[in-house]
Every structure is written in C-alpha cells, then in structure tokens.
N, C-alpha and C positions, 0 to 999 in steps of 0.2 A: 722697634728696637730702641733702647735708650742707652747711648754710649756716654757714660759718665767720664769726663776727661780730667778730673782731678779728685784728690782725696776730699777736698772741701765740698764738691758737688755730691760725692758719695755720702758724706756725713749728713748733708742737708736732706737727701732722700731717705736715709735711715731715720732721721728725726721726724719726718712726716708720718712715719708708721709707728712711732713710739719706740724705736730701737736705739736711741741714744740716751744715756743717763749722764747729764752734765753734772760734774762734781766741783762746786766752787769752794767747798770747805778745804782748808789746807790739808794736804796729804803728803806724807814723807815718801820721797823717791826711794829711800832705803827700806825695802821689803814691804812697806804698807801698800804701795801701788801693786806689786805682784800678788799680794794676798787678795786684794779686791778683785783683780782680774780673774784669779783662780776661782774665787767664790762666784763670780758672775758666770763662769763656765758651768759650775755645778748647778746653778739655778736656771740656766738658760735665760739670764737676765739681759736687759739692754746693754749695749757696749758702753763702758765707762769712758767719758771724756774728761780728763783731769785738767783743770785750768789754774790751779794754785798749788804749786809744788814747793816743798820746804827748801829754802835757800834760793829760790828762783822767782820769788814774788815780784811782780811788776815787770818781768822779762817779756811777758806775752807768750812764752813758749808753752805748748800743751802736749799731752800724751793721749793717744787713743788706744784703749785696751780692747782685746778680743775683737779685732777688726773683721774676721770672717768666721766667728763662732756660730753656734746654733742659736736660733731665736725661739720665741714662744710657739706653741703648737699651731697657731693660726697661720703662721708663715715661717715654718721651722728653718727653711733654707734661704731666708730673705737676703742675708748678707752675701751669700754665694751667688744667688740669682741676679741681684742687682749688679754685682761685679762683672758679669758677662752679658749684661744688657737685657735680661729677662725680668718680668714682673716679680714682685716679692713672693707671690704665692706659687711660683713655679715648683714643680716636683723634681726630685733627684734625677729621674730618668729624662725629663725635659732638659735639664742642665747638661747631663752627660751627652745626650743626643746633639745638642747645640755644639758642643766642643768637638765631638766626633765628626759631625757634618763639615765643620770648618777645616778639618784635616784633609778632606777630599778636594778642597778648593785651593787655587794658587794663592800664595802669600801676597799681601799688599804692603809695599815698602812704606816706611814712615815719611812724614812730611817734615822737612827741616825749616825751622823758623828762626828769625833774627833774635839776637840776645835781648834787645829791648822789648820784645814781645813775649819773653819767657819769664814767668813769675819766679822761677828758681834762681834768677840772677838779681833779685832785689838787694841781696847783701853778698859781697864777695870778700872772702878772707884769704889773704896770702901771707907768706913769710911769718913774721913774729905774731901776726894776728890770729894765726891758726890755733884753735883751742877746742878740742873735742869735749872738754868739760864745761863748755859754755852751755851745753844742752842738758836738760834734766833727765839724763839717761838713768833708768832705774836699776837698782840691784834687785833682781826679780825674785829669786828663790833663796831661802836661807842658807843653802849649801853651795851656791854658785861661787865661782872663783873670782868674780868681778862684775862690773857693770856692762851689760850687753846692749850696744846701740843697734846692732843688726840682728833682729829676730823676725822681721817681716819686711825687709827691704829687698832690693834687687841688685845683685852684683853684675856688673857689665864688663866684659873683657872680650877681646878679639884676637885671633891668631896673628902671628907676626906678618903673614902675607896679606892680612886684611880680608880674607875670603869668608871668614865665619865670625860672627858676633854672637856670643852666648850670654843669656840673661838667666841668672839662677838665684836661689836663696840659700845662703850658707851663713851660719852664725859668726859674729865677730864681737870681740870683747875689747873694751878700751884698756890699753896698756899705760899710756900717759897722754900728755896734751896733743901729740901729733902722731901717735902710733896705735895701731890696732893689732891684736893677735887673732888669727883667722883659722877656722877649720876649713881646709881645702883637701878633701880626700882625693888621692890620685886616680881613683876609679871614676870619679864624677867628671863632668865635662869641663868644669872650671879647672880641675886638676890636670886634665889632658891638655888644655890650652897653656896652663902654666908650664908644663913640661916642655912644650915647644919653645917658649921663651928661654927656659933654662938651657936647652940645647944650643941656643944662640949666645948664651952667656950674658943675658940681659934680664933685669928685673921686669916683671909683667906689669904693664900699665893697667889700671883698673879704676872704675868709678862705682861708687855705692850710692844708689838712689833710694831715699827713704821718704815714705809718704807720697807715693806716685798715684796715678789713676789706678783704680782698684783692680783692673784686669791684669796689670803687669805682674804682681807677685803671684797671681793665680797661674799664669802660663809659665812663670819662672819655676814653679814646682812641678811642672808636667814633664814626664820622661820622653821628650821629643828626640828624634834621631840626631846623632852628631852631625854638624854641618848645617842644621836648620836654625834659622834666626827666629827666636820667639817673638820679636817685635813684628815681624812680617806675618807670622801666624796670627797674632792678636789683630792685625789689620784685617785678616780674612774673617775672623770672628765677627767683627763689627762692619765689615764692608767698606772700610776707609782707613787710611794710614793714621797712626798715632803721631803726635807732635813731639819732635826732638830738637835739641839745640846743642851746638858744639860745647864740650867741656872747656875749662880754662887752661889746664896744664897738661892734659893727656889727649891723644888723638882718638876720642871716643864721643859719640853722640849720647846725650842724656835726656831724660824726660823733661820737657819744658815746664810742666806744672808741678814737678817734685817739690816737696816741702824742704828737703835737705839733700844736697849732693856732696859727697866726700870723694875727692880725687887723689890719686897717688900711684904708688908702685909697690908690688909685692916683692920683697927682697929675695935674692938668690939663695942666701944662706943664713940671714939673721932670723933668730927665733925668740919667742917670749912665751912664758907660761900662759896657757889658756885652759879654762875649765877649773873644776868640774861645772857641768850645766845639766839641769833636768832636760831630758830629750823625749821625743815622741813615743818611744815604747812605753813610757810611763814610770820610769824608775829613777831614783837619785843616783847620779854618777858619783863615785867615791874619790876620784882623783883627777888632776889635770895633767897636762903634758906639754912639752915645747911645740909651738906651732909657728908657721910663717908669719913674718911681720909685714904689715901694710903701713908704709910711711906716707903720711898725708902731705900733699903739695898744695891743696886748695880746698876750701869749703865754701859752697854757696848755699844760701837758704832764703826762704820767703820770710817776710815780716810775720812775727807770731807763729813760727813754724810748729807743725804738729808731727810728733814722732809716733808711729804705730808700734805697739808692743804686744808680743805674744808670750804668755806664761806657759811654756811647753810642759807637758806632763801627761798624766792619765787622760784617756778620752773623756769628753770630746773637746778638742781644741783645733787650731788652724792646721796643724800637721795632718790631722785626720780629715777635715773637711776639704782642704785644698789638694793635698797629695792624693787622697782617696778618690776624689771626684775626677781630677785630671788624669790620673793613672788609669782609672776605669774607662775614660773617654778614649785614651790612646789605645788601650787594649781592644775596645770595641771597634775602633777604626781598623786595626790590624786584622782582626778576625773577619770583619766584613770584606776587607780586601782579599783575604784568602778564600772567600766565598763559602765560608762555613755557616751552618744554619743557626746562627746566634741571634737572639732577640735583644739581649741587653746584658750589661755588666754593672757591677756595683761593689764597692767596698762598704761593708757595714761599719760605720765610724767607731762603734764601740770596741772593735777588734784592733784598733791602733794600726791600721794599714798592714796587718799581718794576714788578712783573710779576705780573699776576693771571691765573689760569687758570680758565676756565669750562667745565664739562662739560655737554653736552646729551644727552638720551636718544638712543639709536641709531636709534629710529624717528621722529626729528624730521621728516624729509622727508615720510614718508608721512602722519604725523598732522597736519601743518600745511599741506602743499602748497607750502611755501616753498622757494626756492632758497637756497644758502648766503649769497649777498650780501644777500638780503632779510632773512634771520635775523640776520646780523651787524648790519644797520642797526637792526633792532628792539632788539637788545641794547644797541647804542650809544645809542639814544634814552633808554633807561632809566638806564644807568650814568652817562652824561655830563651829565645834566640836573640833578644835585643835588650835595650835599656829598661823596658817595661818589666823585665824579670826581677829587677831589684826590689820591687814591692809586691811580689807574688810568691811568697814562700808556701802558702797553703791556699788551695783553690777548691771551691765547692762547685760541682757541675750539676745543675738541676734543669727540669723542664719549666717552661714559662707559665705553668699554672701556679707557680710560686711567685709571690711578690718579693723580689729580692731586695727591695729597699726597706722591707719590714723585718727587723731582726727576729721577732718572734716567729714569723713564717719560715725564715731561713733555718732557725734552730730546729723547728718542728720537722722540716723536710730532711735535714741532715740526720736527725735522730731516728727517723722512721724509714728512710729510703737507702741509706748507705750501709751496705753489708759489712760486718766487721772482718770478713775474710779478705786478706790482702790481695787475692787474685781477682776479686770482684768489686771490692769497695774502696780500696786505697791503692793508688798507683804511684810508685816512688820513682824519682828521676835523679840523675847524677847532678853534682854541684854545678850551679850556674850563678850569675851575678846576684849578689845580695848586699844589703845595707849592713855595714859593720857595727852599727849601733844596736842591732838586735841582741838582746841580752843572753839568749840561750846559746849563742855561738861560742865555740872554743877559740883559743888563741890563733890556731892555724887558719880557721875559717875567717876570723876577723882580718887577718893580715893578707889573705888571698882574695878577699871580697867575693868568696864563692861558698855556697852551701847547698845542700840537697833541697829538692822541691817535692811536693806531694799534691796530687789531685784526688779528691774524694768523689767517687761516682755515686750520684743520687738519682740516676736515670731509671725510668720505668719502661720506655717504649720498646726495648728489645727483649724484655722479660715477659711481657704479656701481649697476646694478640689484641688487635683493635676490638673495642667493645667489651673487653674484660679487664681493662686496666683499672686499678683503684682510682676512684674519683674523690677529690677533696670534699669532705662533708661540711662545707661552709654554708653560711647563710645564703649565698648566691646559688650554690649548687643543690641545697637540700630541700628547697620548697618551691612550689610553683610561683611564677612571677606575680600572679594575682595576689597570692598570700603575702609575698614580700612587700608589695606596694601597700597593701591594706595595713600591715603592721607598722610600716614607716609612717603612713598618714595618720594613724591613731596613737602614735607613741606617747604624746603628751596626754591624750585622753586616758591612757592607762595609769596616769599619775606620775610618769617619769619627768 
C-alpha cells in the first residue's frame, strides 16, 4: 500500500508514469485553462500542470487540471487508484472493493501535528492581508458566473456540539477579496450541519482545504452516513491516521500538507449571486441564484501553492470517477451487510452517475429461493433507504457473467435481458432522496430533493432451469481452452 500524504507526492507518482503534462507556456486563467482541461478529458490525456498563468508570472502559484480523470488505456484508472493507495494498473473492481472493505473496519483518528511541522502554515494571511484574488483561480467555462476556487477541495465543518466533523466537496465561487458564494444544499450533510448552527443563531465555522493528499477529496465525495467522520474512514483505508493541524481562526483541524486553507464563517443570512456553473449531469446551467456567503478570516498556504481544478461537464470527469466509484463502494458495503448475493457494483462513468449496475452471483436463485422481483425489492430497500440513494435513480441488475465495468457488456446485457414489460423488466419505486442538479426533474422534485427510482431486471436464473440458461457466446465460452490458447499464442503469426 502506498499512502501518498500530499498533492505533491501524488503529482510526482503521476509524473513517473507519464500522467503529468507540465505546461510552462503562458496560459490565461480566463477560459483558456478550462478549455485545456476539458480537452484533456476528451483525449484522456495526462493531467495538465500549469506553471505560468497570465497576470501571475513569477508568483510560483500553479494549477493542476483533471486531478482524477481517466488516463490512457494502459492504466485507465491510475489517478483514482493511486489516490487510494493502489498501483496505477488497478481495476475498477479492485478500487471499489478496497473502499468497501474499509467500511467494515473501525475508523482510525487523525494524528495532530504541530504548526511548525505543517507545510500549509508556510504563509499565514490575516486581516487586511486576506485576498482570494492572490491565487490564479480560473474562470473555467464560458457561461460560468465567476471564478470558482473550490471545484476539487474539501469543505470541513463540525456540529455545534463537536460530535461530528463532515468533509465534503461543494462548489464555491469568489465574490470579492474576502468572500465566497457557496452552494450548500440543505439535503446534503454540510447543509444539515449549517442548519444546526442556524438554530443556535450563529454563523457556521468552516475551513476549505485545497490541494490536499489525494484521498481526501475522494472520500469527501462518498455518500457515507450522517455522523461518520470521513477523515477517520480514510484512516481505515490506509491503516493509519492522516495528519491534521489546528486552523488559525476557527476550531477545526485541517490537513497539514494542504496547498491552501481558507478559514471563516458561513453567514446566517447574507447571500451573494452564485452561478451559473457547468455541473456533473453535463449541461450548461442558464442562471445563477443567491447563495450563502463564506466570509474569510484567514488564508494559509504553501510556498508555490498548487490549486486543483475540475472542469465539470459531460462525462468523463472527476464527478463521474470520484462519486461513481465511492458511491458504488458504499452501496456494495451496504448490500454485503444485508447478506444479499451481490458480487460487485459499478457506475459506468459515461452515464454521469445516473446509472448504477449491480451484479449478483449466478446461483442467487438457488441459494436464496427468491424470485427476481423479490430480490429486486430487497436491493431497493437497502439502496433507497439512505444517502446512497441520491446517486441511484436508475439501476441495472445483472448476473455476474457480465463485466459491469465494461460499458459495452452492460449495454448488451440490458438490451438483451431486460423485458420491456413493466411487470417483469422495470420495477418503479416511490420518490426517494435525489440530487437536485439532475436536469430531468421538475421544480417540485428539485425543491423536495426527492424523485422516483427504477430498477431494470436483467436476471436469467429464475427464468430458466439450470443447464438451460443462455450462455454468453464470448471468446472464453465459445471455444475449447486449447483453441483459445493456440489462437492467442499465434496472434502475431497471423499477421496482426
């Protein structure tokens, strides 16, 4: 296991495998940076590291684009794998299993270090020295409402009684030198904590950590249960506590190796216009709206700080890789805990976290005595009863002869195995927790944070007796092993 403890260690590991593209040519933070990042997604190119930003020449500040995007086919999930301590060639299922396995372990608390041992304290800005515009924060998309400094950082807040600290990823736009406009949906855990502070009549203390060790924004995007501290869970992933240090002006512990830490308070009632902003469903938002204001009381940063940047939009980008992988892991853990015959879970990234595929063992019918509708209902009860439901509007249920990480295999199974009859192929469920950014929702659904769910049944085992079930006519299943091996060994001899 390789626990990378800083963004800089992570960049160094990516550079070793050719996954960093250093850009020393001058690049404008105003739109050009965002366009390069988007193009890098489309090509699955190395992550761009911008070192020379217009108007910030000589400052030493840098931007890292596409921090956990897809890589080339040799190690497609390298950025995600390295973030959770796995080798770059790890598969999607290995990553999901690692995260799901850690959920079954007790959390490991962070280690608190002294300020002098924390790189994030190299520069401390207070009072009149606070200036958010000091950093080359990009204007990412052409239709954005402003410059977004928080697209892949970690928001840290705790309940007034101090019993729960939550780490999350929510977008934040610069309003002026010392204020941010923040998206804080009341249905999300950051919104729940803010409501507790509002009940006390106090602004919510908050810290925003940017450029942390790579695992933190990964778990910040995971739908863990309310009351669970993501930093403790990340400790369980690595088998050791992560390093934190006290903030300067709020009673919050922050990542010791963070590139930038912004501290302050979210106002009780002050708002500022925020948005529009391209978001993970992949569409241009057409308007902004008033959002809560985060007034900054301190900024600390490393020398030559590096700001990670995500250019959200159509798949595949970090919303897909991070939320899809971590939500799949949480759902896999919950289904295992319910003792259901589930082999694996996966979000095909191309579906923008709108489409979850669940694979069950091929012997599920014999081992459980259930029919497919009964099994579908049991899976629905588990997934739709908690925060994991937010990213599970559509679920495909298949047997594990399907490679659920292969979109082509999933599409083939859905098309050929799911009956169009609603009594056999599609089972609909009442409204449950959903993400309001989903574009097909009506106004009532967006404001209630609830919408209907559907599970598509692509199961065979209760339709055919054993020995008569359709068998996938694949290379592996269609020829004797001897012929398979012969063809593989002679492939180049054939002229390929």
